[in-house]
N, C-alpha and C positions, 0 to 999 in steps of 0.2 A: 504493500500500500504506500502510495506516495503522499508524504505530508506536505501541507501548504507551507509556503515560505512567507515570512513576515519581515517587513523593513523595520528598522528601529523606531521610526515615527508611528508605524501601525501598532507596534507593541506598546509604545507610550500611550497612544490614544486608547487602546483597549484597557490598559491598567487604570488610566485616569477616569474613564467612563464608569468602570466598576466601582472605583472609590467614590465617585460623585453620586452614583446611584445609592450606595450605602449611606452616604451622608444625608441624602434627601429623604431616605426612609426614616432616619433618626429624627428629621425635622417634624415628622408627623406626630411623634411622641413628645416633642418639646415645643409648646406653643411659641415661646419667645424666639426660638431659632428661626421661625418663619419670617421674622422682621429683621434679622441680622443683615448687615451690609452697608453700603454707601448709597444713600438716596439723594437724588438731585431734582430740583425744579428749574425750569428754564422760562425766560421771557425773551421773545424775539430771537430764539435760537442761541441764547447765551445763558449759562447757568448762573443763577443768583443765590441759590440756597442749596446747602449740602448738609445732610443729616447723616452722622455715622452712628451705627447701632451695633453693639456686640452682645452676644448671648454668653453670659457667664454663669454656668450652672443653673440655667433656667431663669436668670434675671437679666433684664436689658439694662445696659449702660451705654454711654456715648455722649454726643454733643451736637449742638446746633451751631452753624456758623452765622456770622452777622451779614446784614445787607441793608441797603437803602431801598425803600419802595415808595411809590406814589399810587394812590387809589383814587378812582373817581367816586362820585356820590353813591354808586350802586355796589361798591366794593371790588370792582374790576381793576386789575393792575393797569396802570398807564406808563409806568417806568419801574425798573428794578435792576439793581446791580449788586454784585458782591462787594463786601468791605472787609477790612481786617478784623480778626477776633472771633471768638466762639464762646458759647455758654454750655456748661455741663448739664446733662440730664440728672436731676436730683431725685426724680421718682418716675417709675414706669409701671403701669398696670396693663396686663394683657388679658383680653377676653375675646375669644373667637377670632374674627378677622380684624379686630381693632386693638390699638394700643393707645392708652392715655399717657402722654408724655409731659413732664413738667420740667421747665428749665428755670435757672436763676442767674440773673446778671451779676457777675462778680463785683462790679464797681457800684451799681445802684441798688443791688439786692432785689430788683424787680422780678416778680415771678410771672411766668407765662405758661399757659397750658395749651396743649394741642391734642388733636385726635388724628392718628395715622390709621387709615383704613385700607386694607389690601383689596384691590379690585381685580388683579390678575397675578400671574406668577411673579412678575417683576415690575408691577405697576401698583400705585397707591394714590390716595388722595389725602391731603393734609388740610385740616380746618382748625381755626383758632377757637378755643373754648373759653367761655366766660367773659367775652368782650362786653363792656358796659353798653347799655342801650343808647347812650348819648354819643357813642362812637360808631363809625362805619366799619363793620366787620369785613375783612377780606373774604371774598368768595373762595371756595376750596381750590387748592393748587394741586395740579397733577404732578406726581413724582415718578421717576423711573429709577430702578435699582441698577447701579452701574459698578458697584464695588465687588468685594470678595465673597459675597454670599449669594450670588445668583442661583436660582433654583429652577429646575426643569418643569415642575408642576406646582400647583397650589394645593398642598396636602390639606385634607379636611382636619379641622381642629378636633382633637380627641375628647375635649370637654370644654366647658365654659369657665374653668377654674382660672383665677387670677394669680399672677405673680407680681411682686413689686420689688423695686430696687430703691433704696434710700441713700446709698453711698456711691457717688460717682467716682470712678477710678479708671486708670488707663487699661487698655485692652490686655487680657492675659496673653502670654506668649503662645502663639499658635502651635498646635501639635503637627507632627508630620502628616497625619491624615487630613487635618484642616488645610495645610499647605497644598497637598496633592489635590484635594477637592477644589480649592481655588484655582490651581493650575488647570484642572480639567475644564472648569467653566470658562476660564480665559481662552483656552484652546478652542473649545467648541463655539464660543461666541465669535471669535475671529474667523474660524474656519467656515462657518456657515452664514456669515454675513450679518450677524446680530451684534457685532462689537460696537459699543458706544465709544466714540473718539475720546480718549482720555489724555491725549498728548497735549492738549491745550490746558490752560490753567484749571486746576482743580479748585473751583470757587469755594468761597466761604459761605456758611449758611446764615440765614437771616433770623432775626427775632424781632418782634414788635413790642415796644414798650407799652405797658398797659395804660399809660396816661397820655399816649400820643394822640393828638387831634386828627380828625379825618382829613384826608387829602394832604397830609404833611409828609416830609421826608423823615423816615425812621432810621436812625443809625446808632446801633448799640456797638460800642467799640471796645468791648472787653478783650483783653489779650490773654486771659487765662481760661482754663477749662480742660476737660478730659477729651480724649480721642485724638486721632492723627491730625496733624496740622496740614492745611491745604494751601495752595499757592495763590497769592494775590494776582489780580490781572496785571498784564504787562503795562508798565508806565513808560511812555516814550518821551524823549527829549524834544524840545521845541523846534530845533533846527535840523536840517538834513546834514549828511556828512560834509565836512570841509572839502573844498574843491579838489585839492591834491589827492585826498583819499578817494573821493568819488571817481576821479579819473582812473585811479588804479583799479577800483572795483569794476569799472566799465570794461577794463581790459581782461578780466578774468574769463576763463572758459565757463560756459553756462552749465555744463554737465560733466560728470565723471565718466569713466569707461572701464570695461573689464579687460582681461588679458587678450581678448580677441578683438579689441577696439570697438565693441558694441557700446554705444552711448547708453547711459543709465540715469542714476539719481541726479537731481539738479543741485547745483551749488546754491545753498539757501541761507548761509550765515557766515559772518566774519567776526573774529575776535581780535582786538588789538591789545597786545601785551607780550612781554617776553616769555620764553618757554616756562621758566619756573613759576612765573606769575599766573600763566594760563593753567598749568597743572594744579597749582594750589587752589585757584578759584574753582575749578571743576570738582576737585575733591570736596571742598567745602560745600559745594552745591549738590552733593550727593551722587556724583557720577563715579563710576568705577572703570578703570582701564581694562579693556578686553584682552583675553589671552590671544597669543598669535600662533601657537602651535596646537593643532587639533589633538594629536596623540598625547601631548603633555597635559592638555586640558582634561582629557578623560581620566588620567591618573590623579590629577589635582581634584577633580570632582569626587572621585571615590574616596580620596584621603579626607577631604573636608566633610563628606558625609559621615565617614567613620568617626571623625572628631566632633560630630553633631553640629557642624557649621553648614550654612547655606552657600552652595556654589553659585556665584552671581557674575562670573566673568567669562561667559561663553565666547568662543572665538568668532570673528567676523571674516567674511570672504575678503579677498584682496581686490581692491579697486584702485584706479589710477587717476591722478591729476598732476599736471606739470610733468608728465612722463614718468612718474614714480608712484609706488604704492603708498597708501596712507601712512603718515608718521605715527598716528595713534588712533585707536578706536575706543570710544567710551560708551557705557550703557547703564541703564537702570531697569530693574524688573522685580517681579515677585519671585519668591523662592519656588523652585521647580518650574513655574510658568515661564521663566526666562528662556527655557528651551524653545518655546513657541512664540512668546510675546514679550517684547521689550522696547523701551525707548532707547534709541542708539544713534550714534553718528560717527563718521570718519572725519579726520581733520588733517590738513596739510599746511606746512609752513609756506607762505606765499613768497614768490621771488622779488618782493619789494617790501619796503618798510614805510612807516608813517611817523613823522616827528621823532625819529630815532628809535621807534619801537617796532618789534616784529608784528606781522599780521598773519593770522591763521585763518584759513578758510575751510569750510566743511560742508558736508551733505548729511542732513539728518532725516531719518525716516522712522516710523513706528511699526515694528513687526507685530502682526496680530494673528498669525497662524501659518499654515503651509499651503503651497499650491505647486502646480507643475511648472518646472523650469522649461520655458519654450525653446531653449537652446539644445537641450539634450534629453528631455523627457523625465529627468530625475525630480526629486522633491527639493523645493527651496522655500525660503520664507515668503510669506504673503505680507505686503505692506498696506497700511491704511492709506488709501488714495489721496486723502486730504492732507498732504504733506506740510501745509502751512502750520498745522497744529503742532507738529514736532519742532519745527523751526521756532515757534513762539515759546514752546515749553522749555527749550534750552535757555532762552533769554530770561524766562520767568524764574528758573532755578537759580541762575546767577544773581538776579536781582534780589530774590528772597534771601540769598546768602550775603547780601550787602557787599558784593564784589564789583559792582558796575559804577562807572563814572557817568556814562551816558548810553542810551539805547535808542536806536532809530532805524529807519528803513532806507534802503536805496533801491530805486526801480531802474534797472538798466534799459538801454534803448531797444534791446531785443530780448525781452523777458520770456522765460519758459512758462507756458500756461497749461499745456496739456501734452503729456509725453508718456513713455513707457520706460521702466528701468531695464537693466541689461538682461534680466531673466524673463521679461515680457509683461510684467505687472504694470497696469496703468496707474497714473497719478495726475493730479491737477493742482494748480497753484495760482495765486495772484501775481506771481513773478517777482516779488520783492525779495531782496536780500536783507536779513536782519544784521545790523552792525552794532556790535557791543564793544565799547571801550572800557577796559578794566581800570579800577582805581590804582 
C-alpha cells in the first residue's frame, strides 16, 4: 500500500487544525472563553476602538482603549478616532451570548458600563449601559474579532451561569496549546481570505465619560491599564522631504527583484540614520533580525523550543536591490504563527547619504498564509495585498518607541500602484514612500 506524502506546510496545517478544533470544543464549556480576543470597531474604515479580553480560569479580564467621538442628536457617530491610553476592565459578568463589562478611568475614576453581545462567531455589538436620560446615548457599535481568539463557530452556551472578575490584571502567559491554537487561526484566516489587515496601527479603544455632553468630543487619556498596548496612529511631519533627499529618493529603483531578475515587492520606506542607530531603533520598536541560514534556523528553532522559548526569527528569501541581497531582514509575529504570518521587511543601505547620515531603504510586506509560487509551483508565503498597511506599521512602531525625529511621505513621479511580487502574488498601493528620520 502506498502512503500519501505530506509537505511540511500540510503537516503544520493538519496539526494546527486539530489543536484549534480542540480549543473550540473547550470554549463550549467555558462561557467566558467565547468572548476572548481582540475586538475592534471601525468608523469610515478606520479602527477607533479596541477591546482586549482574556479568559483567565473562567473570568474575563482586559481593557478598553481610548478614543474621541462625535455623535449626532440620534446617537449616530459622525466622527471617531483612536487616542492614546486605555482603561482596565474592573468587572465582567457573562450570561449566555452577552457580557456586562465595567471599566474605570485611572485618572478621573469615572466608571462606564457596556454590554458586549455576540451576534456571530467573530462579530458582536457593543452598547453603553446606564447613560443618563439627559445625554444622547451612542447607538450600538458593531465589533469584529481580529485578535488571538478567533473561533470557527459560535458554540451554544452550556448554561446561563454568570462569572465575574473584580481584579484587572495582565494576561496570563499563554500555554503552548493556546499559542498553537492562535497560530492555527492566523493561518486559516490568511489562507482562506478572512484575514483582517493588522499591519496598520492597532488602534486604541474608546471610552465615554459618563458626564460628557451630547455631540461633544470625548477623550479619556488615561495611560495606565491592563492588557496589551496598541499602536497610536501615524503622526506625520508638516513638510515633505528636503529637496536633496527627495531627489535621491526619486532616483531609487521602485521594486526589488529575485535571483532570476523577476521584479517583486515595491520599495515603500526609507530610514535615515547610521547603521547602529537604525538597528537600535528597530530593536526598541520590537523588531527582530531574521535568520539567514535555513538549516541553522531549524536547529535554532528546536533548541529554543527545548528551552521553552518562542522561535521568532524565521529566515526570509533572498531578494535584491542595488544589485545585492538585502543587508538585513526584520520581522514581528506571534509564537508558532510566525511560520505563516508575520510583519516583515528587507532593508538595504542606499548608495547615497543625506546630511552626512546613511539612508536605508526597504520593502515591507505582511505575510498572512501560503499560496502557490507561480515560478515553480512550490509553496510560498501569501502577502496581504494592501501593502501600505505594513509600510505604515513600520513607521508606527518606530514612532511608538520614540525613535523618530520626523515622519513623512514622498510620492515619486512614477509610483507603483498595482503590481505582483516575484512569486506572483498581487498587491496594491498609493505609491508613496514613507520617510523616517531617526533622532
